[in-house]
PyMOL Python script that loads the backbone (N, CA, C, O; Angstrom):
from pymol import cmd

cmd.read_pdbstr("""\
ATOM      1  N   UNK A   1      15.420  -7.914   1.990  1.00  0.00           N
ATOM      2  CA  UNK A   1      13.952  -8.421   2.557  1.00  0.00           C
ATOM      3  C   UNK A   1      12.848  -7.863   1.758  1.00  0.00           C
ATOM      4  O   UNK A   1      12.840  -6.684   1.405  1.00  0.00           O
ATOM      5  N   UNK A   2      11.971  -8.653   1.489  1.00  0.00           N
ATOM      6  CA  UNK A   2      10.762  -8.498   0.234  1.00  0.00           C
ATOM      7  C   UNK A   2      10.119  -6.781   1.443  1.00  0.00           C
ATOM      8  O   UNK A   2      10.265  -6.493   2.631  1.00  0.00           O
ATOM      9  N   UNK A   3       9.631  -6.297   0.595  1.00  0.00           N
ATOM     10  CA  UNK A   3       8.706  -5.016   1.436  1.00  0.00           C
ATOM     11  C   UNK A   3       7.634  -4.437   0.793  1.00  0.00           C
ATOM     12  O   UNK A   3       7.773  -3.774  -0.235  1.00  0.00           O
ATOM     13  N   UNK A   4       6.490  -4.658   1.370  1.00  0.00           N
ATOM     14  CA  UNK A   4       5.248  -4.171   0.427  1.00  0.00           C
ATOM     15  C   UNK A   4       4.724  -2.886   0.527  1.00  0.00           C
ATOM     16  O   UNK A   4       4.416  -2.488   1.651  1.00  0.00           O
ATOM     17  N   UNK A   5       4.602  -2.325  -0.221  1.00  0.00           N
ATOM     18  CA  UNK A   5       4.097  -0.779   0.528  1.00  0.00           C
ATOM     19  C   UNK A   5       2.697  -0.770  -0.263  1.00  0.00           C
ATOM     20  O   UNK A   5       2.533  -1.268  -1.376  1.00  0.00           O
ATOM     21  N   UNK A   6       1.691  -0.100   0.521  1.00  0.00           N
ATOM     22  CA  UNK A   6      -0.129  -0.251   0.246  1.00  0.00           C
ATOM     23  C   UNK A   6      -0.165   1.097   0.504  1.00  0.00           C
ATOM     24  O   UNK A   6       0.449   1.653   1.415  1.00  0.00           O
ATOM     25  N   UNK A   7      -0.956   1.672  -0.377  1.00  0.00           N
ATOM     26  CA  UNK A   7      -1.340   3.033  -0.787  1.00  0.00           C
ATOM     27  C   UNK A   7      -2.561   3.146  -1.420  1.00  0.00           C
ATOM     28  O   UNK A   7      -2.891   2.498  -2.413  1.00  0.00           O
ATOM     29  N   UNK A   8      -3.396   4.173  -0.704  1.00  0.00           N
ATOM     30  CA  UNK A   8      -5.035   4.171  -1.590  1.00  0.00           C
ATOM     31  C   UNK A   8      -4.826   5.443  -2.471  1.00  0.00           C
ATOM     32  O   UNK A   8      -4.290   6.480  -2.079  1.00  0.00           O
ATOM     33  N   UNK A   9      -5.250   5.249  -3.524  1.00  0.00           N
ATOM     34  CA  UNK A   9      -5.100   6.151  -4.403  1.00  0.00           C
ATOM     35  C   UNK A   9      -5.766   7.528  -4.673  1.00  0.00           C
ATOM     36  O   UNK A   9      -5.613   8.322  -5.601  1.00  0.00           O
ATOM     37  N   UNK A  10      -6.468   7.557  -3.686  1.00  0.00           N
ATOM     38  CA  UNK A  10      -7.377   8.632  -3.095  1.00  0.00           C
ATOM     39  C   UNK A  10      -6.861   9.364  -1.830  1.00  0.00           C
ATOM     40  O   UNK A  10      -7.610  10.192  -1.311  1.00  0.00           O
ATOM     41  N   UNK A  11      -5.644   9.123  -1.295  1.00  0.00           N
ATOM     42  CA  UNK A  11      -5.230   9.518  -0.027  1.00  0.00           C
ATOM     43  C   UNK A  11      -5.492  11.108  -0.255  1.00  0.00           C
ATOM     44  O   UNK A  11      -5.351  11.526  -1.404  1.00  0.00           O
ATOM     45  N   UNK A  12      -5.845  11.970   0.717  1.00  0.00           N
ATOM     46  CA  UNK A  12      -5.439  13.263   0.536  1.00  0.00           C
ATOM     47  C   UNK A  12      -4.652  13.659   1.570  1.00  0.00           C
ATOM     48  O   UNK A  12      -4.146  14.780   1.527  1.00  0.00           O
ATOM     49  N   UNK A  13      -4.415  12.767   2.709  1.00  0.00           N
ATOM     50  CA  UNK A  13      -3.418  13.149   4.091  1.00  0.00           C
ATOM     51  C   UNK A  13      -2.287  12.899   3.496  1.00  0.00           C
ATOM     52  O   UNK A  13      -1.603  13.908   3.665  1.00  0.00           O
ATOM     53  N   UNK A  14      -1.536  11.915   2.727  1.00  0.00           N
ATOM     54  CA  UNK A  14      -0.638  11.659   2.438  1.00  0.00           C
ATOM     55  C   UNK A  14      -0.581  11.522   0.803  1.00  0.00           C
ATOM     56  O   UNK A  14      -0.899  10.401   0.406  1.00  0.00           O
ATOM     57  N   UNK A  15      -0.329  12.202   0.076  1.00  0.00           N
ATOM     58  CA  UNK A  15      -0.372  11.717  -1.521  1.00  0.00           C
ATOM     59  C   UNK A  15       0.627  10.546  -1.959  1.00  0.00           C
ATOM     60  O   UNK A  15       1.712  10.262  -1.450  1.00  0.00           O
ATOM     61  N   UNK A  16       0.140  10.098  -2.762  1.00  0.00           N
ATOM     62  CA  UNK A  16       1.106   8.849  -3.376  1.00  0.00           C
ATOM     63  C   UNK A  16       1.872   9.302  -4.022  1.00  0.00           C
ATOM     64  O   UNK A  16       2.714   8.497  -4.418  1.00  0.00           O
ATOM     65  N   UNK A  17       2.032  10.690  -4.469  1.00  0.00           N
ATOM     66  CA  UNK A  17       3.450  10.898  -5.066  1.00  0.00           C
ATOM     67  C   UNK A  17       4.471  11.094  -4.158  1.00  0.00           C
ATOM     68  O   UNK A  17       5.670  10.880  -4.337  1.00  0.00           O
ATOM     69  N   UNK A  18       3.957  11.485  -3.241  1.00  0.00           N
ATOM     70  CA  UNK A  18       4.739  12.201  -2.359  1.00  0.00           C
ATOM     71  C   UNK A  18       5.684  11.125  -1.046  1.00  0.00           C
ATOM     72  O   UNK A  18       6.685  11.379  -0.376  1.00  0.00           O
ATOM     73  N   UNK A  19       4.699   9.764  -1.129  1.00  0.00           N
ATOM     74  CA  UNK A  19       5.512   8.850  -0.663  1.00  0.00           C
ATOM     75  C   UNK A  19       5.227   7.324  -0.896  1.00  0.00           C
ATOM     76  O   UNK A  19       6.131   6.569  -0.537  1.00  0.00           O
ATOM     77  N   UNK A  20       4.413   6.916  -1.293  1.00  0.00           N
ATOM     78  CA  UNK A  20       4.711   5.328  -1.815  1.00  0.00           C
ATOM     79  C   UNK A  20       5.541   5.302  -3.260  1.00  0.00           C
ATOM     80  O   UNK A  20       6.449   4.487  -3.424  1.00  0.00           O
ATOM     81  N   UNK A  21       5.170   6.239  -4.276  1.00  0.00           N
ATOM     82  CA  UNK A  21       6.045   5.828  -5.258  1.00  0.00           C
ATOM     83  C   UNK A  21       7.574   6.568  -4.863  1.00  0.00           C
ATOM     84  O   UNK A  21       8.532   6.213  -5.549  1.00  0.00           O
ATOM     85  N   UNK A  22       7.728   7.245  -4.136  1.00  0.00           N
ATOM     86  CA  UNK A  22       9.111   7.338  -3.504  1.00  0.00           C
ATOM     87  C   UNK A  22       9.616   6.000  -2.828  1.00  0.00           C
ATOM     88  O   UNK A  22      10.671   5.396  -3.018  1.00  0.00           O
ATOM     89  N   UNK A  23       8.566   5.714  -1.989  1.00  0.00           N
ATOM     90  CA  UNK A  23       9.118   4.704  -0.819  1.00  0.00           C
ATOM     91  C   UNK A  23       9.500   3.530  -1.799  1.00  0.00           C
ATOM     92  O   UNK A  23      10.695   3.234  -1.784  1.00  0.00           O
ATOM     93  N   UNK A  24       8.817   2.925  -2.512  1.00  0.00           N
ATOM     94  CA  UNK A  24       9.040   1.784  -3.496  1.00  0.00           C
ATOM     95  C   UNK A  24      10.554   2.052  -4.287  1.00  0.00           C
ATOM     96  O   UNK A  24      11.013   1.043  -4.820  1.00  0.00           O
ATOM     97  N   UNK A  25      11.329   3.245  -4.407  1.00  0.00           N
ATOM     98  CA  UNK A  25      11.708   2.987  -4.972  1.00  0.00           C
ATOM     99  C   UNK A  25      13.300   3.247  -4.330  1.00  0.00           C
ATOM    100  O   UNK A  25      14.320   3.408  -5.001  1.00  0.00           O
ATOM    101  N   UNK A  26      13.217   3.240  -3.217  1.00  0.00           N
ATOM    102  CA  UNK A  26      14.055   3.183  -2.125  1.00  0.00           C
ATOM    103  C   UNK A  26      14.416   1.961  -1.498  1.00  0.00           C
ATOM    104  O   UNK A  26      15.501   1.795  -0.941  1.00  0.00           O
ATOM    105  N   UNK A  27      13.435   1.020  -1.587  1.00  0.00           N
ATOM    106  CA  UNK A  27      13.638   0.109  -1.151  1.00  0.00           C
ATOM    107  C   UNK A  27      13.805  -1.276  -2.528  1.00  0.00           C
ATOM    108  O   UNK A  27      13.177  -1.589  -3.539  1.00  0.00           O
ATOM    109  N   UNK A  28      15.175  -1.829  -1.708  1.00  0.00           N
ATOM    110  CA  UNK A  28      15.484  -2.787  -2.989  1.00  0.00           C
ATOM    111  C   UNK A  28      14.885  -3.685  -3.266  1.00  0.00           C
ATOM    112  O   UNK A  28      14.899  -4.091  -4.428  1.00  0.00           O
ATOM    113  N   UNK A  29      14.079  -4.365  -2.189  1.00  0.00           N
ATOM    114  CA  UNK A  29      12.862  -5.501  -2.588  1.00  0.00           C
ATOM    115  C   UNK A  29      11.665  -4.676  -2.386  1.00  0.00           C
ATOM    116  O   UNK A  29      10.942  -5.106  -1.487  1.00  0.00           O
ATOM    117  N   UNK A  30      11.250  -3.605  -2.975  1.00  0.00           N
ATOM    118  CA  UNK A  30      10.075  -3.199  -2.538  1.00  0.00           C
ATOM    119  C   UNK A  30       9.033  -3.261  -3.875  1.00  0.00           C
ATOM    120  O   UNK A  30       9.229  -2.971  -5.055  1.00  0.00           O
ATOM    121  N   UNK A  31       7.825  -3.773  -3.152  1.00  0.00           N
ATOM    122  CA  UNK A  31       6.660  -4.132  -4.015  1.00  0.00           C
ATOM    123  C   UNK A  31       5.421  -3.029  -3.865  1.00  0.00           C
ATOM    124  O   UNK A  31       4.971  -3.034  -2.720  1.00  0.00           O
ATOM    125  N   UNK A  32       4.801  -2.134  -4.713  1.00  0.00           N
ATOM    126  CA  UNK A  32       4.166  -1.454  -4.508  1.00  0.00           C
ATOM    127  C   UNK A  32       2.209  -1.857  -4.963  1.00  0.00           C
ATOM    128  O   UNK A  32       1.760  -2.020  -6.098  1.00  0.00           O
ATOM    129  N   UNK A  33       1.747  -1.890  -4.171  1.00  0.00           N
ATOM    130  CA  UNK A  33       0.291  -2.010  -4.655  1.00  0.00           C
ATOM    131  C   UNK A  33      -0.671  -0.760  -4.203  1.00  0.00           C
ATOM    132  O   UNK A  33      -0.654  -0.158  -3.129  1.00  0.00           O
ATOM    133  N   UNK A  34      -1.450  -0.565  -5.254  1.00  0.00           N
ATOM    134  CA  UNK A  34      -2.130   1.036  -5.092  1.00  0.00           C
ATOM    135  C   UNK A  34      -3.590   0.381  -4.929  1.00  0.00           C
ATOM    136  O   UNK A  34      -3.914  -0.630  -5.553  1.00  0.00           O
ATOM    137  N   UNK A  35      -4.379   1.004  -4.094  1.00  0.00           N
ATOM    138  CA  UNK A  35      -5.697   0.380  -4.720  1.00  0.00           C
ATOM    139  C   UNK A  35      -6.460   2.159  -4.943  1.00  0.00           C
ATOM    140  O   UNK A  35      -6.256   3.217  -4.348  1.00  0.00           O
ATOM    141  N   UNK A  36      -7.330   1.791  -6.034  1.00  0.00           N
ATOM    142  CA  UNK A  36      -8.332   2.901  -6.820  1.00  0.00           C
ATOM    143  C   UNK A  36      -9.312   3.363  -5.958  1.00  0.00           C
ATOM    144  O   UNK A  36     -10.083   2.444  -5.683  1.00  0.00           O
ATOM    145  N   UNK A  37      -9.653   4.587  -5.323  1.00  0.00           N
ATOM    146  CA  UNK A  37     -10.633   4.669  -4.758  1.00  0.00           C
ATOM    147  C   UNK A  37     -10.587   4.727  -3.137  1.00  0.00           C
ATOM    148  O   UNK A  37     -11.543   5.156  -2.490  1.00  0.00           O
ATOM    149  N   UNK A  38      -9.276   4.211  -2.480  1.00  0.00           N
ATOM    150  CA  UNK A  38      -9.496   3.812  -1.290  1.00  0.00           C
ATOM    151  C   UNK A  38      -8.480   5.327  -0.714  1.00  0.00           C
ATOM    152  O   UNK A  38      -7.580   5.937  -1.291  1.00  0.00           O
ATOM    153  N   UNK A  39      -8.945   5.478   0.277  1.00  0.00           N
ATOM    154  CA  UNK A  39      -8.535   6.762   1.124  1.00  0.00           C
ATOM    155  C   UNK A  39      -7.435   6.439   2.328  1.00  0.00           C
ATOM    156  O   UNK A  39      -7.031   5.309   2.604  1.00  0.00           O
ATOM    157  N   UNK A  40      -7.044   7.651   2.976  1.00  0.00           N
ATOM    158  CA  UNK A  40      -5.947   7.696   4.081  1.00  0.00           C
ATOM    159  C   UNK A  40      -6.228   6.336   5.168  1.00  0.00           C
ATOM    160  O   UNK A  40      -5.435   5.528   5.651  1.00  0.00           O
ATOM    161  N   UNK A  41      -7.577   6.469   5.293  1.00  0.00           N
ATOM    162  CA  UNK A  41      -8.078   5.363   6.426  1.00  0.00           C
ATOM    163  C   UNK A  41      -8.355   4.099   5.633  1.00  0.00           C
ATOM    164  O   UNK A  41      -9.166   3.414   6.256  1.00  0.00           O
ATOM    165  N   UNK A  42      -8.122   3.743   4.913  1.00  0.00           N
ATOM    166  CA  UNK A  42      -8.157   2.230   3.888  1.00  0.00           C
ATOM    167  C   UNK A  42      -7.884   1.048   4.879  1.00  0.00           C
ATOM    168  O   UNK A  42      -8.598   0.049   4.973  1.00  0.00           O
ATOM    169  N   UNK A  43      -6.698   1.314   5.641  1.00  0.00           N
ATOM    170  CA  UNK A  43      -6.516   0.165   7.103  1.00  0.00           C
ATOM    171  C   UNK A  43      -7.743  -0.183   7.610  1.00  0.00           C
ATOM    172  O   UNK A  43      -8.011  -1.379   7.727  1.00  0.00           O
ATOM    173  N   UNK A  44      -8.655   0.791   7.981  1.00  0.00           N
ATOM    174  CA  UNK A  44      -9.959   0.374   8.496  1.00  0.00           C
ATOM    175  C   UNK A  44     -10.926   0.194   7.793  1.00  0.00           C
ATOM    176  O   UNK A  44     -11.549  -0.851   7.980  1.00  0.00           O
ATOM    177  N   UNK A  45     -11.464   1.274   6.592  1.00  0.00           N
ATOM    178  CA  UNK A  45     -12.296   0.899   5.619  1.00  0.00           C
ATOM    179  C   UNK A  45     -12.668  -0.005   5.103  1.00  0.00           C
ATOM    180  O   UNK A  45     -13.805  -0.423   4.885  1.00  0.00           O
ATOM    181  N   UNK A  46     -11.333  -0.504   4.786  1.00  0.00           N
ATOM    182  CA  UNK A  46     -11.273  -1.778   3.622  1.00  0.00           C
ATOM    183  C   UNK A  46     -10.171  -2.534   4.258  1.00  0.00           C
ATOM    184  O   UNK A  46      -9.021  -2.507   3.820  1.00  0.00           O
ATOM    185  N   UNK A  47     -10.520  -3.173   5.239  1.00  0.00           N
ATOM    186  CA  UNK A  47      -9.542  -3.980   6.507  1.00  0.00           C
ATOM    187  C   UNK A  47      -9.954  -5.046   5.492  1.00  0.00           C
ATOM    188  O   UNK A  47      -8.968  -5.343   4.817  1.00  0.00           O
ATOM    189  N   UNK A  48     -11.071  -5.749   5.122  1.00  0.00           N
ATOM    190  CA  UNK A  48     -10.694  -7.056   4.359  1.00  0.00           C
ATOM    191  C   UNK A  48     -10.297  -7.222   2.889  1.00  0.00           C
ATOM    192  O   UNK A  48     -10.234  -8.328   2.353  1.00  0.00           O
ATOM    193  N   UNK A  49     -10.047  -6.136   2.301  1.00  0.00           N
ATOM    194  CA  UNK A  49      -9.424  -6.201   1.116  1.00  0.00           C
ATOM    195  C   UNK A  49      -8.055  -5.951   1.418  1.00  0.00           C
ATOM    196  O   UNK A  49      -7.478  -6.364   0.412  1.00  0.00           O
ATOM    197  N   UNK A  50      -7.216  -5.532   2.182  1.00  0.00           N
ATOM    198  CA  UNK A  50      -5.691  -5.082   2.774  1.00  0.00           C
ATOM    199  C   UNK A  50      -5.619  -6.229   3.113  1.00  0.00           C
ATOM    200  O   UNK A  50      -4.663  -6.796   2.583  1.00  0.00           O
ATOM    201  N   UNK A  51      -6.599  -7.269   4.213  1.00  0.00           N
ATOM    202  CA  UNK A  51      -5.983  -8.234   5.166  1.00  0.00           C
ATOM    203  C   UNK A  51      -5.621  -9.337   4.311  1.00  0.00           C
ATOM    204  O   UNK A  51      -4.693 -10.104   4.567  1.00  0.00           O
ATOM    205  N   UNK A  52      -6.660  -9.438   2.881  1.00  0.00           N
ATOM    206  CA  UNK A  52      -6.422 -10.659   1.879  1.00  0.00           C
ATOM    207  C   UNK A  52      -5.059 -10.177   1.441  1.00  0.00           C
ATOM    208  O   UNK A  52      -4.144 -10.947   1.735  1.00  0.00           O
ATOM    209  N   UNK A  53      -4.798  -9.321   0.945  1.00  0.00           N
ATOM    210  CA  UNK A  53      -3.340  -8.874   0.413  1.00  0.00           C
ATOM    211  C   UNK A  53      -2.110  -8.851   1.128  1.00  0.00           C
ATOM    212  O   UNK A  53      -0.979  -9.012   0.670  1.00  0.00           O
ATOM    213  N   UNK A  54      -2.470  -8.624   2.350  1.00  0.00           N
ATOM    214  CA  UNK A  54      -1.358  -8.633   3.312  1.00  0.00           C
ATOM    215  C   UNK A  54      -1.162 -10.310   3.765  1.00  0.00           C
ATOM    216  O   UNK A  54      -0.099 -10.784   4.168  1.00  0.00           O
ATOM    217  N   UNK A  55      -2.151 -10.892   3.635  1.00  0.00           N
ATOM    218  CA  UNK A  55      -1.863 -12.485   3.931  1.00  0.00           C
ATOM    219  C   UNK A  55      -0.908 -13.069   2.807  1.00  0.00           C
ATOM    220  O   UNK A  55       0.232 -13.520   2.917  1.00  0.00           O
ATOM    221  N   UNK A  56      -1.654 -12.935   1.783  1.00  0.00           N
ATOM    222  CA  UNK A  56      -1.210 -13.369   0.414  1.00  0.00           C
ATOM    223  C   UNK A  56       0.466 -13.237   0.537  1.00  0.00           C
ATOM    224  O   UNK A  56       1.380 -14.061   0.484  1.00  0.00           O
ATOM    225  N   UNK A  57       0.390 -11.539   0.758  1.00  0.00           N
ATOM    226  CA  UNK A  57       2.089 -11.269   0.661  1.00  0.00           C
ATOM    227  C   UNK A  57       3.034 -11.962   1.332  1.00  0.00           C
ATOM    228  O   UNK A  57       4.078 -12.367   0.819  1.00  0.00           O
ATOM    229  N   UNK A  58       2.509 -12.214   3.168  1.00  0.00           N
ATOM    230  CA  UNK A  58       3.438 -13.118   4.009  1.00  0.00           C
ATOM    231  C   UNK A  58       3.426 -14.339   3.867  1.00  0.00           C
ATOM    232  O   UNK A  58       4.381 -14.954   4.342  1.00  0.00           O
ATOM    233  N   UNK A  59       2.320 -15.118   3.152  1.00  0.00           N
ATOM    234  CA  UNK A  59       2.728 -16.630   2.955  1.00  0.00           C
ATOM    235  C   UNK A  59       3.353 -16.995   1.461  1.00  0.00           C
ATOM    236  O   UNK A  59       3.624 -18.131   1.073  1.00  0.00           O
ATOM    237  N   UNK A  60       3.507 -15.836   0.763  1.00  0.00           N
ATOM    238  CA  UNK A  60       3.863 -16.048  -0.352  1.00  0.00           C
ATOM    239  C   UNK A  60       5.977 -16.356  -0.348  1.00  0.00           C
ATOM    240  O   UNK A  60       6.568 -16.593  -1.402  1.00  0.00           O
TER     241      UNK A  60
END
""", "prot")
cmd.dss("prot")
cmd.show_as("cartoon", "prot")
cmd.util.cbc("prot")
cmd.orient("prot")
């Protein structure tokens, strides 16, 4: 099953090296998309950008 891992590169709560970079290695069909300058609250603050990327992922 394809899995998309989204992570803000400026996340101070859950650092990217401790989560997204490791998670995508554990997922056989994992894909990583990172966002420069996006914080831990990116799903709320940057919903327009993330929603577009999620829609693209699920329709491919």
